[in-house]
Each structure stands twice: as structure tokens, then as C-alpha cells.
N, C-alpha and C positions, 0 to 999 in steps of 0.2 A: 455560518460554518465557512463559507468561502474566504472570508476574511482572515479567519484563523489559519486556514490551509495556506494562503498566500504568504503568511508570515514565517512559515517553516524554511529553514534552511535546508536545501536538498542534500547536501553532503551530511549534515548532522541527521536528517531523517534517515538516510540510508544506513548509517552507522548504527543508530538505534534499532532499526529494523533487523540488521544483521545480528546485533546482540541478542534480540528477542528470539529470532529464528534459532540461533545457537543454544539458548537456554531451553528452548522446546526440545531439541535434539538431545541435550544432556540433562533432561529433566529426571533421570533416575528410573525411568520406566523400564520394565522388563525388555520391551522392544521399542526402542524410541523411533517416533515417526521419522521417515527418511525422505518424504516429499512435502514441499509446500506448493499448494495449487494457487496460482495467482490469475485473477480475473480483472480486466479493465473495461470500463464503459465510458462512453462519451455521452454527456447529457443532452438530450434532444433539445434544440432551439436555445441553447445556453451561449451561443457566439452572437455577436453583433458586428458584422462587417463594416457597417457605416461607422460605428465608434471604435473600430479596431479592438474589439474585445474578443479573446480567444475562447474557444469552446471549454466548458468545465469537464473535468474527467474524474472518475471514481475508480479507485484501485482497492481491490479485496484480496486478502491473502488468508489462506487456511492450511492448518497442519493437517496432513492426511494420514491417517492410520490404515494399514492394509492388512 
């Protein structure tokens, strides 16, 4: 999984995320979701200072209906 994430282009990922969030907003629902909750975590013991490996992070995003 880490290898796949490392191959992602950050700018392309951002554009894809924005398109996806926009499609959720314009989904045609009676009341479209207006908020997207974003949560980030740093994976414990995923860094290695000796080998200069930075910690791994996980980002989650959820459309919130209210």
C-alpha cells in the first residue's frame, strides 16, 4: 500500500479529490452534504530516523450529512 501511495502525484491527487468532493455536493440529493470531515493519523513506529525514513500518514475524508 505504501508503495502505491508514494507513486501518487500530490497535485493530481488533490484535483481528483476536489472533483470527487464536488460530485458529492452536486449529487442531486434534496439537500446535498455541505461538509467533508477530514481526519489524519500518523502511524505509530512507521518512521526510522537511522534510515531517514519519514513517518507514514493516513488521511480519511467523509461526506457529512446533517
